[in-house]
N, C-alpha and C positions, 0 to 999 in steps of 0.2 A: 191114341195116348195124348195126355195133356200135360203141360208144364206151366207152372205159375211164373209170370213175368212182371217186374214192376214196370211203371209206365216209362221210365227212362230208358230201360233196357228194350222195351218193345219198340219205342221210337226209334231207337238206334239201329235195331235189326230191320225195322221197316225201311228206313232210309238206305241202308246198305243193300238190302234185297232189291230195292227200286234200281239203285245204281248198276248193279251186276246184271239185271234183267235188261235195262236199257242198252247195256254194251254186249248183250248175248253172251254172257260169261256164267256158265253154271257155277253155283256156290252152295256150301253146305256148312251148317253149324255142326261143330265137331268137339271131340275132346273134352277137356275138363269143364268147358262150359255146360255142355249136354250132360255130362255126368253128375255135375253139382245140382243142375236143374232138377234132374230125376230124383236126386236125394233130398230135394227141397232145401238145399243150402244155397245162400246167395253167392252167385259167381262174381268174380272179381274181373276175370279176362273172358272176352267173347272170342273163341277160337272159330275161325272161318277158313274153310279150305276152298280154294278157287281153281277152276280149270283155266288158269292163266298165269302170268307173271305178277306177282305182288309188288315187284320193283317199278313195273309200269303202270299197274292199276292204282296202287295205293296213293300217289300224290294227288291224283284227281279227285279220289273219294275223301281224302283229307280236307281238301279244299271245300267240298260240298258239305262236309260234316263239321267244318271249322275246328279241325283237330291238327295236332302236330304229327308229322310223318317221321318215323323212326326206322332205321334199317337195323335189325337185330342181328341178322346172319346173312351177309352178302352171298356167301357161296351157297347156302341153303335156300335163299331167297325168302327169308322169313322177316316180315315187317311188322310194325306195330303203329296204330293210330291212337293218340293220346287227346282226348277232348279238351279244348281250352277252358280253363277255369274249373274242370273237373278231372283230377287225376286218379280218382279212385275207381274208374273202369277203362279198360283198353280194349280195342278191337285188334286181335292179332291175326294177320293173314299168312296162310302158308300155301305152297303150290300142291296141286295133285300130282302125286308121284307115280301113278299108274294109269292104265287104260280107263279104269272107271272107280268110283268111290269105294265099292266093295274091295276091290283089289288093293286100294290105297290103305284101307283100314287094316288088312292083312299085314301090312308094312309096319304097323304101330307096335308099340312095346307091350302094353297090358291091356287086356280084355275090356276092362271098365272104361279105357279111354278110346277104344276102338268102336266108337258109337257115332252115328251121324243122322241128320235129318236136312231136308232141303232148308236154305235160309228163308225162303219165304214161308214155309210151314212154321219154322221156328218163331217168326215174327208174330203169327197168329195165335201161338201156343198149342195148338192142335197138331200133333205131329204124327207121322209114320216113321218109327224108329228103324234105321239100318243097322243091323247087328250080326255081322256074319260070323263073330268069335264067342259068342255067348256072354257077352258083357253084361246084359241085363240080369242073367241068372247070378253072375258073380256080384253084381250090385246088391242084390237081394240077400245073398250069403254073406255079404261083407268080406269078400276075398280079393286079393291082389294077385293076378294069375298072369305070367307071362304068356305071350301067344305062341312064341317059339324061341329056342336057344339062340337062334342065329339073331334075333332082334337085339339081344344083349350085346352080341358081338359087333354088330353093325354100329352101334354107338354105346360105348361103356358107361356114359353117364346114366344111362337107363338102370345100372345096377344101383345107383343111388336114388333114382326116382322112385323105385319100388318102395323102399322103406321110407321114403318122404310121403308118398301117397297114403301108405299104411298109417302113418302118424297123424296126417291131416285128416284122414276120414276115421280114424280109430278102427281100421281093418285089420285083419289078420293077412299074413302072406301065405299063400298056398304052398304046401309042403314041398313038391317038386321044384317050385320057383325058389324057394328058400336054398334047396341044394345047388341050383344053377348059379344063383347069386354068390354064394359061399365059394363055389368051385372057381369062378372068375373074377373074385374080389380084387386081386391084384391089378386088374385091367383099369380099375377106377382112376389110377394114376396117369391114364392116357388122355382123357379130356382136358381142354383148356382150364387153367386154374380158376378163371373168372366163372366158368360154368360150374364148376365143382363148389365154390363159395356160394353161388346163387341157390343152389339145391340145399347146400347145408343151412343157410339162413332161412330158408322156407320151413325147414324142420324147427329151428328155434322160434319161428313165428307162430307156431301152432300152440294149442294149450296142453299138448302132449309131448313136449321137446324132450323131457326125460326118457319117455318110452321110445321115442325116435332114436335117441343116442344109444339105448341099450340095443335096439334093433341093429344099428349100424355095428355095434361091438359083436353081437351074436353072429353077424353076417361076414365078420373078418374085414370089414370095410374102414372102420374108425382108424386102425393103425395106418392106412393108406391116405385117408383124407386129412387126418390131424395127427401125424406121426409125433408131433411134439408132446402129446400127452402120454406117450408110452413110458416116458420115465416116471410117472406118478403111479403106475400099476404096481400093487403089492407094497407100496411104502406105508409102513406102519406108522400111526400117530399116538398121542399120549392117550391115557385111559379115559380122557374126558370125551374122546371122539369115539363115535360107534363105529365109523368105517375107516378103512385106509384112505390115502389121499385121493384115489381115482373113484372109489365108491362115494367118498364125500362130495366129489365134484358132480357125480351123477345126481346124489340126493339133493344137492343145492339147486340143481335146475328143476327137478321134480317138484320141489317145494315152491319154487316161483311160479310153476305151471299153475298150481291150485291157489296160491295167494293172489296171483294177478289176474285169475279167470274173472269172466265177467258175471259168473253165477255161483251160487253156493256149491261146494263140492259134495258129492253123495257120501263119501267117507266122513264119519262122525267127528273124528278128531280133527280131520282137515277142515270141516265145516266149523268147528269151533274156533280155529285158528283164523280161518278166513273172516268169520264175523267179528272177531276181536280185532283184526286189523282195520276192517272197513267201517267199524263202529267208531273207533278211535279218529279215523281220518275222514270221518263224514262230513266235517267242515271244508275239506280240501276237495271241492265239487269237481275241479278241473282235472284231476290227477289221472283218471282213465284215459281220458281224451289225450293228454300229455303223452302218455305211454304208447298211445297209437300213432304219433307223429313219426313220419319217416325220416330218418337221418341220413338215408341214402336211397335211391329208387328201389322199392320193394322191401326195405328193411326198417320196420317199426323200432321205436325206441326198446320196446319190452324184449324184442327179439335180440337186440344187441346186448341188453341187460342179461338175458339168459346165456348168451354166448360168453360174456364176460364171466358169469358164475361158473361155467365149465372150466374156464382157464384160471380163475383168480388164485388158486394155490399151485400153479404150475412150478414155481419157484422153490417149493419145499424140499424136493429131493436134493437139490444142490446145496441148500443151506442146512441140511439136517445135521444136528450135533448132539453131544450128550455132556451135561456138566458133570462136575466132580460128584454130585450127589445122585447122578443117575438120571436126572430129569432129561427128558428130551426137548429140545428147542429147535426153533426155525429162523433164527435171527437174520432179518433183512430179506425174508422170502417175498414180502411185498414189492421191493425194487427189482429183486432178481427175476421175479415172475412177470413184471412189466416189461422187461427187456425181452424175454423169451416170447411173451405174447405179441410184442411188436414185430418181431421177426416172423413170427408165424402168419401175422395178419398181412404183412408185406408180401410174403410168399404167396398168399391167396388173393393178392390184389384188392385188399379192401382199401377205401378211400381214405385220405389223411384225416378226414374228421372223424370217421369211424374208429381209427386207430388212436387218435387223441383222447377220445372218449373212454374207451376200453382200457388204455394206459393210465388215465387219471383214476378210474375205478379201481384197478389192481393196486395202484400205489397207496390209495386211501382206504381200503376195504376194511381195515382194522380200526379206523379212526371213530366211526360212529360208536362203537362200544367203548373205546376209551373215553368219548366225550361224556358218556353217562356213568362212568365209574364212581365218581363222587358227588352224586346228586345232580341236578339240572345243570347243563353246561352254560357258561357265561355268554354274554352277548360277544365278547371279543372272541371266544373260542368258536363260536357260530361263524362269525365273520371270516376268521381264518379258514375255517372249513371249507366254506364256499369260495373264498378266493382261490384256494389251492386246488379244489375240484373243478372249477368253472362250470362248464356245460354238463359235466357228469355229476354234479352234486346230489340231485334228487335220486338218480339211480344208484348212486353209491349208498345211500341210505337204505334203499330197498334191497340192494344186494346184501346188506348185512344180516337182514331178517332171513333170507334164504341161506345164507352162510350159518347162521345160529341154528336153524332148524335142520340143516344138512349136517351139523356136527352131533347134535344129540340123538338124531335119528328117532326111534320109537321110544326112547326115554324123555321125550320132550315134557317139559314142566309148563303148565300152562300159566301159572303165575309169573314164571321168569320170562316167557314171551310176552305177557301183558306189559311188564316192566320195560323190555326192550322196545315195544311198539310205543310205549309212552314217551321214551326218549326221542324217538323218530318224529313222532306227532309234535313234541315240543320244538324241535329244530326246525321243523317245516313251518309251524306256526310263527315262531320268531322270524323266520325268513320271509314269509308272505304277508303276515298279520301283524307282527310287532314291530319293534324298533330298529332291527338290524338291517343296514343298507349295504348290500354286498357289492355294489357298484357306485359308490359315492361320486357325485360330481367334483371335478377338480376345484379346489380352493385356492391352490398354490402351485406354481410350477418350480421344476428343477432349477431353472434359471434365476428365478426370484430368490430362492434359498441361496444359491451360490453368490449372487450379488449382495443379499443381506448379511451375509456372515464370511464373505471373502473367501469362498471355497473354490476348488478346481473339480471338474467332473470326475466322479468316481464312486465307488460302493457306498461311501458315507452319505452322499446326496440321496441315494436310492433308499437307504435305511431311514433317512430322516422323512422322505416323502411317504414311505410305508407307515412310519408311526403316525403321521397326520391322518393318512386314510383310515387306520385302525381306529384312531380317536373319533374321527367323523363318523364312521360306520356305526359306532354305538352311541352317537349323540353327544359327546364329549367336546366336540368342535363344530362350530356351525358357520364361521365367517373366516375370511382371509387374516384378520387380525389375530384371531385365536389360533389359527393354523401356523402363524409365524412365531407366536409366543411359545406353542408346543414344541416347534422345531428348535427354537433357542434352548428351551429346557432340556431337550433330549441331546443336543450338541454338546451342552455343558457336562452332562452325565457321561457322555462317551469320552470326552477329553479328560474328566476325572478319572475314568477307568483306566486310561492310557497311562496317566501320570503315576497312578497307584502301581500299575504293573512295572513300570520302568524303575519305580522305587525299590 
């Protein structure tokens, strides 16, 4: 049997095989690396099982490969080698847990990950497959099948791994496995929250995250992994919305799946929407690469964007009200939702950077539509948008597209979507190609303003500085003298307003 390897992977495998052979340590390529190679998918992580202790073997191998050595799980003796200057590929080392490799594979969770070949053979590409549980047949059938019920009980995180793998590979989960996962779903609350988060975000990193979320829901896992979302289930929305709040959240993620995909989707309507988006944003060449950037290890921006799309309306149940005319409203749901999402992300041990990005997106997710309500937004409005959203600005614009499509559902109007994309394109063009400066250089300091106008520290000084930054961002102020003159004019306006109020 043959697997295709790129030169970088082949070189890395050869070096690792040579190292273990020199130390008389049997080693095998296993798990997801072998599975993905057999499926002709580009593997990210190279899984290696060694008949030794990775905590002892890893540091010396890391030095030989010029890699960073990371301990992933000291108790399980799982380690990782990350190549210096190339974080796109990892070498993950795990210890042999049984007398031989076949017995070790029987201890794994799903058949399609219970595959192995010697590391030396893997390096050549010509392999003898070790497959004691029928994984090759399940690969061919597109099935995720658990090896034994006990494997799920040994490590309940595997309950989440099953649907994650199914989403990742676009496979089906075998019927008996579905029953077992559903039966033991409550156990998913047992593993460390960091491990739950990692599996969850690997679902959002796929191009079928919406399907993955539906799988979690069908398997009764979602209420245990993201219990905060349960309040949105069955919450009706105004007639303009096709779905209830939870259904809308699922739909928003599914829409971003195909909108942000690298290839035109097979569905005709989705293909039309995808082409509309990327034809209007054709000038923005670096956008796909930007969305692949990692904001945390293993979490690209587009995965965090889809995660936010799922949570963006989580504040609606708490803010739902009816006006005298019977109209349903959700006043302030963006602020309430940002608070709920922040607490949920802290519970799941997200980084402070990830939390800040999602919080900013939820707080501002209504603004892109509001910016385009009365024609092309002004330079000042665009400056304020990027000032307030910071690092989350681009993602917030794209979130609004998923939000739009997730609201109208199958009643999508192509012309309406075209107008929405045109607004997004205009805002991005002004930000990157136009005259809007989102982080203007400092022309004048607070101390200089206080000295010039005999002011004491306080909010007034901050407002004058922001007025200067706004004018500078749209090109109305270009030097220190102009900044001082604007501050003087704005100060006079503020004083007149105070005097008028006192009268």
